[in-house]
C-alpha atoms as a printed R data frame, in Angstrom:
    type eleno elety resid chain resno       x       y       z
1   ATOM     1    CA   MET     A     1  10.224  17.426 -18.622
2   ATOM     2    CA   ASN     A     2   7.368  17.967 -21.112
3   ATOM     3    CA   ALA     A     3   6.999  21.764 -21.047
4   ATOM     4    CA   ASN     A     4   3.727  21.575 -23.015
5   ATOM     5    CA   GLY     A     5   2.147  18.857 -20.945
6   ATOM     6    CA   PRO     A     6  -0.404  19.357 -18.152
7   ATOM     7    CA   THR     A     7   0.616  20.957 -14.872
8   ATOM     8    CA   VAL     A     8   0.460  18.616 -12.012
9   ATOM     9    CA   ALA     A     9  -0.381  19.862  -8.594
10  ATOM    10    CA   ILE     A    10  -0.139  17.937  -5.350
11  ATOM    11    CA   ILE     A    11  -2.212  18.719  -2.284
12  ATOM    12    CA   GLY     A    12  -0.816  16.920   0.761
13  ATOM    13    CA   ALA     A    13   2.807  16.412   1.601
14  ATOM    14    CA   GLY     A    14   2.831  13.034   3.444
15  ATOM    15    CA   ARG     A    15   4.715   9.955   2.839
16  ATOM    16    CA   THR     A    16   2.999   9.007  -0.532
17  ATOM    17    CA   ALA     A    17   3.413  12.545  -1.803
18  ATOM    18    CA   MET     A    18   7.166  12.495  -0.872
19  ATOM    19    CA   SER     A    19   7.810   9.720  -3.319
20  ATOM    20    CA   LEU     A    20   5.079  10.264  -5.963
21  ATOM    21    CA   GLY     A    21   5.962  13.813  -6.631
22  ATOM    22    CA   PRO     A    22   9.653  13.131  -7.425
23  ATOM    23    CA   ALA     A    23   8.662   9.950  -9.282
24  ATOM    24    CA   LEU     A    24   6.388  11.996 -11.574
25  ATOM    25    CA   SER     A    25   9.045  14.665 -12.075
26  ATOM    26    CA   ARG     A    26  11.695  12.078 -13.057
27  ATOM    27    CA   ALA     A    27   9.152  10.561 -15.456
28  ATOM    28    CA   GLY     A    28   9.003  13.836 -17.347
29  ATOM    29    CA   TYR     A    29   5.741  15.353 -15.868
30  ATOM    30    CA   ARG     A    30   5.587  19.008 -14.974
31  ATOM    31    CA   VAL     A    31   4.856  18.908 -11.200
32  ATOM    32    CA   GLY     A    32   4.569  22.635 -10.890
33  ATOM    33    CA   LEU     A    33   2.753  23.105  -7.648
34  ATOM    34    CA   VAL     A    34   2.667  21.513  -4.205
35  ATOM    35    CA   ALA     A    35   0.648  22.515  -1.112
36  ATOM    36    CA   SER     A    36   0.278  21.295   2.456
37  ATOM    37    CA   ARG     A    37  -1.337  22.725   5.567
38  ATOM    38    CA   ASP     A    38   2.222  22.537   7.018
39  ATOM    39    CA   ALA     A    39   4.370  25.041   5.086
40  ATOM    40    CA   ALA     A    40   7.599  23.298   6.040
41  ATOM    41    CA   SER     A    41   6.214  20.024   4.630
42  ATOM    42    CA   ALA     A    42   5.325  21.671   1.360
43  ATOM    43    CA   ALA     A    43   8.758  23.240   1.145
44  ATOM    44    CA   ARG     A    44  10.315  19.695   1.633
45  ATOM    45    CA   LEU     A    45   8.215  18.244  -1.027
46  ATOM    46    CA   SER     A    46   8.944  21.061  -3.413
47  ATOM    47    CA   ALA     A    47  12.651  20.654  -2.867
48  ATOM    48    CA   ALA     A    48  12.419  16.899  -3.354
49  ATOM    49    CA   THR     A    49  10.358  17.139  -6.577
50  ATOM    50    CA   GLY     A    50  12.701  19.552  -8.301
51  ATOM    51    CA   PRO     A    51  13.616  23.078  -9.214
52  ATOM    52    CA   GLY     A    52  10.530  23.612 -11.313
53  ATOM    53    CA   THR     A    53   8.246  22.924  -8.384
54  ATOM    54    CA   VAL     A    54   6.809  25.703  -6.282
55  ATOM    55    CA   ALA     A    55   5.291  25.450  -2.773
56  ATOM    56    CA   VAL     A    56   1.871  27.264  -2.750
57  ATOM    57    CA   ASP     A    57  -1.227  27.173  -0.649
58  ATOM    58    CA   ALA     A    58  -3.941  24.752  -1.530
59  ATOM    59    CA   ALA     A    59  -6.055  27.385  -3.307
60  ATOM    60    CA   GLY     A    60  -3.069  28.050  -5.629
61  ATOM    61    CA   ALA     A    61  -2.723  24.416  -6.327
62  ATOM    62    CA   VAL     A    62  -6.329  24.096  -7.302
63  ATOM    63    CA   ALA     A    63  -6.196  27.189  -9.412
64  ATOM    64    CA   GLY     A    64  -2.937  26.223 -11.269
65  ATOM    65    CA   GLY     A    65  -3.133  22.521 -11.529
66  ATOM    66    CA   ASP     A    66  -4.524  20.660 -14.652
67  ATOM    67    CA   ILE     A    67  -4.256  17.391 -12.844
68  ATOM    68    CA   VAL     A    68  -4.543  17.717  -9.046
69  ATOM    69    CA   PHE     A    69  -3.466  14.894  -6.912
70  ATOM    70    CA   LEU     A    70  -5.168  14.869  -3.407
71  ATOM    71    CA   THR     A    71  -2.604  12.940  -1.338
72  ATOM    72    CA   VAL     A    72  -4.464  13.536   1.894
73  ATOM    73    CA   PRO     A    73  -5.620  10.769   4.339
74  ATOM    74    CA   GLY     A    74  -8.591   8.789   3.069
75  ATOM    75    CA   GLY     A    75 -10.973  10.166   5.549
76  ATOM    76    CA   ALA     A    76 -10.104  13.747   4.333
77  ATOM    77    CA   ILE     A    77 -10.570  13.196   0.620
78  ATOM    78    CA   ALA     A    78 -14.314  13.843   0.201
79  ATOM    79    CA   SER     A    79 -14.207  16.883   2.467
80  ATOM    80    CA   GLU     A    80 -11.112  18.244   0.664
81  ATOM    81    CA   ALA     A    81 -12.860  17.852  -2.657
82  ATOM    82    CA   ARG     A    82 -15.925  19.706  -1.428
83  ATOM    83    CA   ARG     A    83 -13.781  22.555  -0.171
84  ATOM    84    CA   TRP     A    84 -12.747  23.780  -3.625
85  ATOM    85    CA   THR     A    85 -14.306  25.197  -6.676
86  ATOM    86    CA   TRP     A    86 -13.160  22.950  -9.629
87  ATOM    87    CA   ARG     A    87 -13.123  23.743 -13.295
88  ATOM    88    CA   ALA     A    88 -14.849  21.774 -16.008
89  ATOM    89    CA   GLY     A    89 -12.441  19.219 -17.388
90  ATOM    90    CA   GLN     A    90 -10.009  19.612 -14.523
91  ATOM    91    CA   ALA     A    91  -8.675  16.219 -13.369
92  ATOM    92    CA   VAL     A    92  -8.548  15.459  -9.562
93  ATOM    93    CA   VAL     A    93  -6.911  12.182  -8.497
94  ATOM    94    CA   HIS     A    94  -6.931  10.594  -5.082
95  ATOM    95    CA   CYS     A    95  -4.472   7.957  -3.969
96  ATOM    96    CA   SER     A    96  -6.593   5.856  -1.616
97  ATOM    97    CA   GLY     A    97  -6.939   2.191  -2.289
98  ATOM    98    CA   ALA     A    98 -10.040   1.898  -0.055
99  ATOM    99    CA   LEU     A    99 -12.156   4.560  -1.811
100 ATOM   100    CA   GLY     A   100 -13.768   4.678  -5.160
101 ATOM   101    CA   LEU     A   101 -14.425   7.695  -7.332
102 ATOM   102    CA   GLU     A   102 -17.502   8.550  -5.407
103 ATOM   103    CA   ALA     A   103 -15.231  10.228  -2.920
104 ATOM   104    CA   LEU     A   104 -14.732  12.884  -5.543
105 ATOM   105    CA   ALA     A   105 -18.332  13.518  -6.178
106 ATOM   106    CA   ALA     A   106 -17.864  17.305  -5.629
107 ATOM   107    CA   VAL     A   107 -15.409  17.202  -8.636
108 ATOM   108    CA   ARG     A   108 -17.929  15.405 -10.828
109 ATOM   109    CA   ASN     A   109 -20.622  17.866  -9.894
110 ATOM   110    CA   ALA     A   110 -18.441  20.643 -11.301
111 ATOM   111    CA   ARG     A   111 -17.949  18.576 -14.516
112 ATOM   112    CA   GLY     A   112 -14.340  17.831 -13.626
113 ATOM   113    CA   LEU     A   113 -12.811  14.306 -14.047
114 ATOM   114    CA   ALA     A   114 -12.391  12.074 -11.114
115 ATOM   115    CA   GLY     A   115  -9.530   9.571 -10.817
116 ATOM   116    CA   CYS     A   116  -7.612   7.302  -8.512
117 ATOM   117    CA   LEU     A   117  -4.024   6.253  -8.686
118 ATOM   118    CA   HIS     A   118  -3.155   3.730  -5.815
119 ATOM   119    CA   PRO     A   119   0.364   2.363  -5.566
120 ATOM   120    CA   LEU     A   120   0.595  -1.117  -4.125
121 ATOM   121    CA   GLN     A   121   3.655  -0.149  -2.272
122 ATOM   122    CA   THR     A   122   4.662   0.970   1.212
123 ATOM   123    CA   PHE     A   123   6.246   4.314   1.933
124 ATOM   124    CA   PRO     A   124   7.444   4.031   5.561
125 ATOM   125    CA   SER     A   125   9.314   7.371   5.676
126 ATOM   126    CA   ARG     A   126   8.768  10.967   4.771
127 ATOM   127    CA   GLU     A   127  12.103  10.792   2.928
128 ATOM   128    CA   PRO     A   128  11.824  10.834  -0.837
129 ATOM   129    CA   ALA     A   129  11.968   7.313  -2.198
130 ATOM   130    CA   PRO     A   130  10.733   7.576  -5.846
131 ATOM   131    CA   GLU     A   131  12.685   4.380  -6.586
132 ATOM   132    CA   ARG     A   132  10.011   2.433  -4.567
133 ATOM   133    CA   LEU     A   133   7.492   2.993  -7.327
134 ATOM   134    CA   ALA     A   134   9.667   1.378  -9.925
135 ATOM   135    CA   GLY     A   135   8.305  -2.133 -10.610
136 ATOM   136    CA   ALA     A   136   5.311  -1.610  -8.323
137 ATOM   137    CA   TRP     A   137   1.715  -2.302  -9.413
138 ATOM   138    CA   CYS     A   138  -0.570   0.713  -9.262
139 ATOM   139    CA   GLY     A   139  -4.374   0.537  -9.497
140 ATOM   140    CA   VAL     A   140  -5.946   3.202 -11.617
141 ATOM   141    CA   GLU     A   141  -9.444   4.379 -12.516
142 ATOM   142    CA   GLY     A   142 -10.620   7.644 -14.046
143 ATOM   143    CA   ASP     A   143 -13.520   9.280 -15.844
144 ATOM   144    CA   GLY     A   144 -13.257   9.428 -19.587
145 ATOM   145    CA   SER     A   145  -9.750   9.795 -20.881
146 ATOM   146    CA   LEU     A   146  -8.317  10.268 -17.359
147 ATOM   147    CA   GLU     A   147  -7.801   6.549 -16.753
148 ATOM   148    CA   GLU     A   148  -5.585   6.281 -19.906
149 ATOM   149    CA   THR     A   149  -3.641   9.412 -18.755
150 ATOM   150    CA   LEU     A   150  -3.162   7.765 -15.300
151 ATOM   151    CA   ARG     A   151  -2.005   4.483 -16.993
152 ATOM   152    CA   GLY     A   152   0.551   6.488 -18.960
153 ATOM   153    CA   MET     A   153   1.823   8.160 -15.724
154 ATOM   154    CA   VAL     A   154   2.216   4.857 -13.997
155 ATOM   155    CA   THR     A   155   4.143   3.373 -17.038
156 ATOM   156    CA   ALA     A   156   6.317   6.383 -17.260
157 ATOM   157    CA   MET     A   157   7.311   5.889 -13.634
158 ATOM   158    CA   VAL     A   158   8.419   2.391 -14.593
159 ATOM   159    CA   ALA     A   159   5.515   0.966 -12.597
160 ATOM   160    CA   ARG     A   160   2.759  -1.439 -13.783
161 ATOM   161    CA   PRO     A   161  -0.903  -0.217 -14.093
162 ATOM   162    CA   PHE     A   162  -4.052  -2.262 -13.651
163 ATOM   163    CA   SER     A   163  -7.672  -1.056 -13.670
164 ATOM   164    CA   LEU     A   164  -9.734  -0.660 -10.499
165 ATOM   165    CA   ALA     A   165 -12.934  -0.012 -12.465
166 ATOM   166    CA   GLY     A   166 -15.663  -2.128 -10.964
167 ATOM   167    CA   VAL     A   167 -13.510  -3.485  -8.187
168 ATOM   168    CA   ASP     A   168 -14.836  -3.842  -4.578
169 ATOM   169    CA   ARG     A   169 -12.398  -1.277  -3.030
170 ATOM   170    CA   ALA     A   170 -12.746  -2.389   0.611
171 ATOM   171    CA   THR     A   171 -11.958  -6.001  -0.289
172 ATOM   172    CA   TYR     A   172  -9.114  -4.929  -2.584
173 ATOM   173    CA   HIS     A   173  -7.615  -2.807   0.071
174 ATOM   174    CA   ALA     A   174  -7.990  -5.619   2.636
175 ATOM   175    CA   ALA     A   175  -5.914  -7.774   0.324
176 ATOM   176    CA   ALA     A   176  -3.173  -5.120   0.412
177 ATOM   177    CA   VAL     A   177  -3.426  -4.917   4.198
178 ATOM   178    CA   PHE     A   178  -2.867  -8.773   4.446
179 ATOM   179    CA   ALA     A   179   0.298  -8.466   2.209
180 ATOM   180    CA   SER     A   180   1.784  -5.475   3.913
181 ATOM   181    CA   ASN     A   181   0.468  -4.466   7.422
182 ATOM   182    CA   PHE     A   182  -0.202  -7.893   8.655
183 ATOM   183    CA   VAL     A   183   3.379  -8.904   7.710
184 ATOM   184    CA   VAL     A   184   4.437  -6.370  10.292
185 ATOM   185    CA   ALA     A   185   2.055  -7.684  12.862
186 ATOM   186    CA   LEU     A   186   3.362 -11.247  12.279
187 ATOM   187    CA   MET     A   187   6.985 -10.040  12.753
188 ATOM   188    CA   ALA     A   188   5.971  -8.452  15.991
189 ATOM   189    CA   ALA     A   189   4.179 -11.659  17.168
190 ATOM   190    CA   ALA     A   190   7.369 -13.649  16.204
191 ATOM   191    CA   GLY     A   191   9.257 -11.344  18.435
192 ATOM   192    CA   ARG     A   192   7.034 -11.913  21.322
193 ATOM   193    CA   ALA     A   193   7.289 -15.684  20.895
194 ATOM   194    CA   TRP     A   194  11.103 -15.368  20.638
195 ATOM   195    CA   GLU     A   195  11.222 -13.542  23.890
196 ATOM   196    CA   ALA     A   196   8.810 -15.997  25.527
197 ATOM   197    CA   ALA     A   197  11.270 -18.742  24.635
198 ATOM   198    CA   GLY     A   198  13.882 -17.104  26.789
199 ATOM   199    CA   LEU     A   199  15.944 -15.556  24.023
200 ATOM   200    CA   PRO     A   200  17.081 -11.856  24.159
201 ATOM   201    CA   GLY     A   201  14.530  -9.547  22.731
202 ATOM   202    CA   GLU     A   202  17.076  -7.233  21.133
203 ATOM   203    CA   LEU     A   203  18.181 -10.030  18.854
204 ATOM   204    CA   ALA     A   204  14.708 -10.932  17.622
205 ATOM   205    CA   ARG     A   205  14.394  -8.660  14.550
206 ATOM   206    CA   GLU     A   206  18.027  -9.329  13.406
207 ATOM   207    CA   ALA     A   207  17.735 -13.042  13.869
208 ATOM   208    CA   LEU     A   208  14.349 -13.543  12.339
209 ATOM   209    CA   ALA     A   209  14.630 -10.973   9.485
210 ATOM   210    CA   PRO     A   210  16.568 -13.329   7.078
211 ATOM   211    CA   LEU     A   211  13.837 -15.976   7.497
212 ATOM   212    CA   LEU     A   212  11.110 -13.267   6.922
213 ATOM   213    CA   LEU     A   213  12.796 -12.067   3.755
214 ATOM   214    CA   ALA     A   214  13.434 -15.564   2.442
215 ATOM   215    CA   SER     A   215   9.861 -16.540   3.065
216 ATOM   216    CA   ALA     A   216   8.527 -13.378   1.401
217 ATOM   217    CA   SER     A   217  10.814 -13.993  -1.584
218 ATOM   218    CA   ASN     A   218   9.372 -17.486  -1.850
219 ATOM   219    CA   ALA     A   219   5.859 -16.339  -1.608
220 ATOM   220    CA   ALA     A   220   6.464 -13.714  -4.262
221 ATOM   221    CA   ALA     A   221   8.129 -16.082  -6.745
222 ATOM   222    CA   LEU     A   222   6.251 -19.296  -6.201
223 ATOM   223    CA   PRO     A   223   2.712 -20.688  -5.917
224 ATOM   224    CA   SER     A   224   1.536 -20.959  -2.330
225 ATOM   225    CA   LEU     A   225   1.946 -24.749  -2.358
226 ATOM   226    CA   ALA     A   226   5.570 -24.587  -3.552
227 ATOM   227    CA   ALA     A   227   6.447 -21.668  -1.142
228 ATOM   228    CA   LEU     A   228   5.265 -23.329   2.014
229 ATOM   229    CA   SER     A   229   7.578 -25.316   4.326
230 ATOM   230    CA   GLY     A   230   7.365 -26.322   7.991
231 ATOM   231    CA   PRO     A   231   5.254 -28.737   9.995
232 ATOM   232    CA   VAL     A   232   1.974 -28.066   8.331
233 ATOM   233    CA   ALA     A   233   3.453 -28.746   4.952
234 ATOM   234    CA   ARG     A   234   4.796 -32.081   6.385
235 ATOM   235    CA   GLY     A   235   1.735 -32.929   8.216
236 ATOM   236    CA   ASP     A   236   3.637 -32.971  11.465
237 ATOM   237    CA   ALA     A   237   0.951 -32.877  14.028
238 ATOM   238    CA   GLY     A   238   3.416 -33.568  16.919
239 ATOM   239    CA   THR     A   239   5.352 -30.410  16.359
240 ATOM   240    CA   VAL     A   240   2.084 -28.387  15.963
241 ATOM   241    CA   ALA     A   241   0.983 -29.860  19.291
242 ATOM   242    CA   GLY     A   242   4.170 -28.839  21.008
243 ATOM   243    CA   HIS     A   243   3.815 -25.314  19.658
244 ATOM   244    CA   LEU     A   244   0.292 -25.117  20.935
245 ATOM   245    CA   ALA     A   245   1.347 -26.361  24.366
246 ATOM   246    CA   ALA     A   246   4.214 -23.984  24.619
247 ATOM   247    CA   LEU     A   247   1.955 -21.000  23.654
248 ATOM   248    CA   ALA     A   248  -0.622 -21.821  26.355
249 ATOM   249    CA   ALA     A   249   1.045 -19.203  28.551
250 ATOM   250    CA   GLU     A   250   0.567 -16.611  25.784
251 ATOM   251    CA   PRO     A   251  -3.241 -16.998  24.853
252 ATOM   252    CA   GLU     A   252  -3.250 -14.225  22.317
253 ATOM   253    CA   LEU     A   253  -0.252 -15.649  20.360
254 ATOM   254    CA   ARG     A   254  -1.838 -19.125  20.625
255 ATOM   255    CA   ALA     A   255  -5.111 -17.898  19.105
256 ATOM   256    CA   LEU     A   256  -3.203 -16.172  16.321
257 ATOM   257    CA   TYR     A   257  -1.229 -19.411  15.677
258 ATOM   258    CA   VAL     A   258  -4.372 -21.445  15.498
259 ATOM   259    CA   GLU     A   259  -5.966 -19.074  13.055
260 ATOM   260    CA   LEU     A   260  -2.955 -18.877  10.809
261 ATOM   261    CA   THR     A   261  -2.475 -22.718  10.781
262 ATOM   262    CA   ARG     A   262  -6.172 -23.102   9.811
263 ATOM   263    CA   GLU     A   263  -5.419 -20.833   6.810
264 ATOM   264    CA   LEU     A   264  -2.359 -22.900   5.877
265 ATOM   265    CA   LEU     A   265  -4.462 -26.007   5.893
266 ATOM   266    CA   ARG     A   266  -6.716 -24.451   3.179
267 ATOM   267    CA   PHE     A   267  -3.987 -25.033   0.745
268 ATOM   268    CA   ALA     A   268  -1.215 -27.102   2.345
269 ATOM   269    CA   PRO     A   269  -0.459 -30.360   0.478
270 ATOM   270    CA   THR     A   270  -1.195 -32.468   3.573
271 ATOM   271    CA   ASP     A   271  -2.665 -35.853   2.868
272 ATOM   272    CA   PRO     A   272  -6.069 -36.683   4.483
273 ATOM   273    CA   VAL     A   273  -4.593 -39.053   7.039
274 ATOM   274    CA   ALA     A   274  -2.104 -36.412   8.268
275 ATOM   275    CA   ARG     A   275  -4.637 -33.664   8.038
276 ATOM   276    CA   ALA     A   276  -7.171 -35.198  10.497
277 ATOM   277    CA   PRO     A   277  -4.997 -34.907  13.590
278 ATOM   278    CA   LEU     A   278  -4.061 -31.354  12.673
279 ATOM   279    CA   LEU     A   279  -7.717 -30.426  12.418
280 ATOM   280    CA   GLU     A   280  -8.384 -31.947  15.772
281 ATOM   281    CA   LEU     A   281  -5.637 -29.985  17.390
282 ATOM   282    CA   LEU     A   282  -6.992 -26.796  16.061
283 ATOM   283    CA   GLY     A   283 -10.514 -27.529  17.526
């Protein structure tokens, strides 16, 4: 721990904070203060972050923090920033991928420094999982020297920083949703199709998970063209027609299948002769 470094404070003890706090502490940052509206959550975050971390109220975190992370829901960031009196030069950082620095206008009005550190990672549990940040990419942006400070924090956590300056945040965040949340939706849809086929629902996740993980690994390691397999990659219109006929009894699943097949055809290496019947099937 750098005893002479800035004191980091965290307001909000949700899933992101439960991993970010311990990760920063392990990286050598002095995470001195944590706060939450729920005292028990603050106590858990304090214990997870380390012996040098004290649970306080939010006013104490604002007063004592040199760098204050607002790890509250995105819709609450602007109102939380307006709630407190900030010091000139004090850094305030939110962790929302969907919001820019304008959400911290109240900090800027007080001549503080506004910043964002958004981990491109999922935190599905309130249990501490600082190891999830290792190797993850983190978008950063900050006023003045704060962006470089945030880059240093990300690097110290063995993560990989990139700049969000000038980025359309809503579209950027939508990309993250495609890669994360929609994968969960697709697994749920696969489970519904599995059951519709007459297979036991309790086996769906266990049976389909290896296929999901292998496909995700391929998509992560290879260009889309190389990662794709299956009937669209082969130009197999007969199999696709069979799928569409079978899914007629499940209109929502069929509609999802059609839209996703159209997306595959944007890049699938299907020759024009094979592509035409596929396009006709998809309407």
